[in-house]
BAFI-3210 file (N, C-alpha, C; in Angstrom, 3 decimals, decimal comma, padded with zeros to 6 digits):
// residues 84
n [1|2|3|4|5|6|7|8|9|10|11|12|13|14|15|16|17|18|19|20|21|22|23|24|25|26|27|28|29|30|31|32|33|34|35|36|37|38|39|40|41|42|43|44|45|46|47|48|49|50|51|52|53|54|55|56|57|58|59|60|61|62|63|64|65|66|67|68|69|70|71|72|73|74|75|76|77|78|79|80|81|82|83|84]
n.u [000,876|000,632|001,706|-000,299|-002,687|-002,868|-003,277|-005,734|-007,273|-007,096|-008,381|-010,942|-011,684|-011,653|-013,800|-015,869|-015,922|-016,731|-019,286|-020,600|-020,456|-021,971|-024,547|-025,078|-025,283|-027,428|-029,528|-029,487|-030,416|-032,963|-034,131|-034,061|-035,580|-037,998|-038,671|-039,008|-041,181|-043,035|-043,885|-043,734|-041,030|-042,126|-044,520|-043,804|-042,415|-044,459|-046,198|-044,246|-044,051|-042,069|-040,436|-040,174|-038,113|-039,713|-041,885|-040,717|-040,266|-042,703|-043,333|-041,689|-042,287|-042,871|-042,010|-042,803|-040,673|-039,569|-040,190|-039,858|-040,793|-039,266|-037,065|-038,218|-038,075|-038,744|-041,526|-041,579|-039,989|-037,229|-035,533|-033,966|-032,326|-029,634|-027,425|-024,879]
n.v [-001,204|002,139|005,491|007,173|005,750|005,108|007,653|008,245|006,318|007,129|009,644|008,793|007,454|009,466|011,180|009,458|009,147|011,806|011,925|010,097|011,281|013,618|012,632|011,450|013,751|014,925|013,113|013,264|015,905|015,713|013,895|015,368|017,551|016,141|015,393|017,815|018,933|017,109|015,736|013,562|013,202|013,449|014,790|017,128|018,182|018,480|020,355|022,600|023,210|022,831|022,559|020,030|018,581|017,945|019,686|022,123|022,126|022,589|025,225|026,848|028,326|028,313|030,945|033,151|034,249|037,363|037,860|035,153|033,647|034,171|032,495|029,993|027,084|025,532|025,840|028,545|031,083|033,120|035,872|037,784|036,428|034,486|031,697|032,466]
n.w [-000,021|-000,898|-000,071|-000,995|-001,001|001,584|002,701|001,620|002,782|005,618|005,336|004,641|006,763|008,767|007,815|008,113|010,713|011,448|010,209|011,721|014,337|013,912|013,343|015,636|017,116|015,981|016,515|019,261|019,626|018,437|020,205|022,673|021,869|021,386|023,890|025,304|024,002|023,933|021,810|018,867|016,316|013,993|014,294|015,383|013,195|011,315|012,833|012,892|010,091|008,434|005,253|002,844|000,244|-001,678|-001,378|-001,785|-004,435|-005,539|-005,087|-006,799|-009,877|-013,455|-015,581|-018,192|-020,639|-022,084|-025,412|-026,152|-028,083|-030,325|-030,003|-030,140|-031,440|-034,699|-036,184|-036,710|-038,501|-038,006|-038,895|-037,647|-035,703|-035,052|-035,077|-034,820]
ca.u [-000,016|001,513|001,244|-001,555|-003,725|-002,895|-003,807|-007,023|-007,975|-007,348|-009,411|-012,270|-012,016|-011,903|-015,050|-016,831|-016,116|-017,391|-020,678|-021,145|-020,729|-023,004|-025,663|-025,219|-025,701|-028,796|-030,350|-029,721|-031,290|-034,359|-034,503|-034,347|-036,871|-039,315|-039,025|-039,347|-042,443|-043,886|-044,381|-042,593|-040,431|-042,920|-045,581|-043,067|-042,148|-045,699|-046,501|-043,386|-044,271|-040,697|-040,617|-039,453|-037,573|-040,969|-042,704|-040,071|-040,461|-044,062|-043,241|-041,170|-043,205|-042,389|-042,252|-042,526|-039,643|-040,005|-039,838|-039,605|-041,226|-038,224|-036,176|-038,911|-037,568|-039,821|-042,531|-041,303|-038,504|-036,803|-034,452|-033,158|-031,759|-028,928|-026,583|-023,475]
ca.v [-000,032|003,305|006,602|007,908|004,766|005,369|008,864|008,241|005,577|007,970|010,664|008,221|007,108|010,752|011,580|008,481|009,603|013,083|011,800|009,419|012,313|014,544|011,832|011,274|014,882|015,174|012,145|013,771|017,144|015,287|013,160|016,541|018,232|015,355|015,347|019,170|019,365|015,907|015,222|012,830|013,971|013,869|015,565|018,395|018,674|018,892|021,580|023,682|023,551|022,686|022,146|019,036|018,877|017,783|020,719|023,280|022,163|023,103|026,670|027,411|028,259|028,772|032,178|033,305|035,154|038,209|037,494|033,755|033,086|034,319|031,462|028,871|026,342|024,674|026,430|029,995|031,486|034,429|036,456|038,611|035,743|033,534|031,075|032,891]
ca.w [000,011|-000,935|000,644|-001,521|-000,541|003,102|002,913|001,209|003,869|006,726|005,053|004,532|008,232|009,311|007,399|008,619|012,224|011,401|009,801|012,873|015,350|013,484|013,270|017,051|017,672|015,377|017,304|020,733|019,442|018,155|021,550|023,534|021,256|021,643|025,502|025,618|023,383|024,222|020,516|018,127|015,458|012,778|014,714|015,516|011,828|010,898|013,427|012,542|008,839|007,516|003,847|002,345|-001,085|-002,534|-001,279|-002,264|-005,947|-005,927|-004,935|-008,019|-010,978|-014,620|-016,073|-019,671|-020,779|-023,085|-026,718|-026,214|-029,513|-031,353|-029,880|-030,212|-032,698|-035,358|-037,018|-036,909|-039,203|-037,503|-039,571|-036,859|-034,660|-035,671|-034,240|-034,890]
c.u [000,880|000,946|000,027|-002,898|-003,921|-003,691|-005,334|-007,780|-008,240|-008,285|-010,903|-012,587|-012,415|-013,391|-016,254|-017,062|-017,000|-018,947|-021,369|-021,518|-021,881|-024,412|-025,991|-025,861|-027,095|-029,819|-030,485|-030,515|-032,602|-034,948|-035,015|-035,606|-038,283|-039,765|-039,568|-040,904|-043,491|-044,533|-043,252|-042,123|-041,194|-044,188|-044,942|-042,770|-043,439|-046,244|-045,605|-043,493|-043,033|-040,943|-039,736|-038,973|-038,837|-041,739|-042,087|-040,089|-041,705|-044,154|-042,721|-042,114|-042,444|-042,765|-041,990|-041,580|-040,006|-039,469|-039,216|-039,880|-040,214|-037,270|-036,868|-038,636|-038,745|-040,445|-042,390|-039,938|-038,352|-035,480|-033,419|-032,296|-031,125|-027,984|-025,230|-023,161]
c.v [001,221|004,417|007,308|007,118|005,090|006,571|008,824|007,461|006,391|009,105|010,079|007,863|008,367|011,246|010,674|008,886|010,778|012,857|011,041|010,446|013,259|013,796|011,631|012,729|015,257|014,261|012,728|015,133|016,731|014,712|014,380|017,169|017,467|015,382|016,756|019,377|018,182|015,360|014,522|013,730|014,441|014,786|017,065|019,009|019,310|020,239|022,843|024,013|023,508|022,214|021,075|019,488|018,933|019,049|022,140|023,363|022,750|024,590|027,454|027,278|028,775|030,171|032,368|034,391|036,042|037,780|036,099|033,199|033,291|033,052|030,086|028,149|025,685|025,246|027,877|030,334|032,814|034,675|037,121|037,785|034,576|032,863|031,442|034,055]
c.w [000,110|-000,151|000,319|-000,961|000,982|003,455|002,840|002,331|005,138|006,574|005,194|006,043|009,047|009,042|007,868|010,084|012,311|011,154|011,084|013,967|015,043|013,517|014,826|017,631|017,289|016,224|018,615|020,650|019,266|019,545|022,378|023,078|021,573|023,054|025,714|025,230|023,687|022,896|019,842|017,142|014,291|013,207|014,779|014,046|011,088|011,478|013,052|011,109|008,009|006,253|003,494|000,835|-002,036|-002,575|-001,847|-003,843|-006,546|-005,924|-006,254|-009,089|-012,194|-014,979|-017,531|-019,854|-021,875|-024,370|-026,846|-027,396|-030,496|-031,253|-029,978|-031,618|-033,445|-036,385|-037,339|-037,522|-038,807|-038,245|-038,620|-035,761|-035,448|-034,663|-034,035|-034,120]
res [m|n|a|k|k|r|c|k|l|r|r|i|e|r|r|k|l|e|r|e|q|l|a|a|e|n|r|l|e|q|h|i|e|s|i|m|t|g|c|s|g|r|v|s|k|a|l|n|g|t|l|t|l|r|d|r|g|s|e|s|s|s|q|c|l|p|e|v|g|i|f|f|a|g|h|r|k|s|v|s|v|s|a|r]
***
């Protein structure tokens, strides 16, 4: 095993420990929150109204750009717009 592989393995182990510590802290925070509020994690999330990724996608909407018809390919021929 060369130095590059050893360094990579040490870095992987460090990151693994960091992720485990972060997960443990998050579990502790959730446990404390559930004790303080008397609600489970799902109930507190529903009450706080935190958004999930699924919810965030519905908030963004499409908007029409001005003169979008000029760039619409297919059935319209535009003289003023070229690819060059």
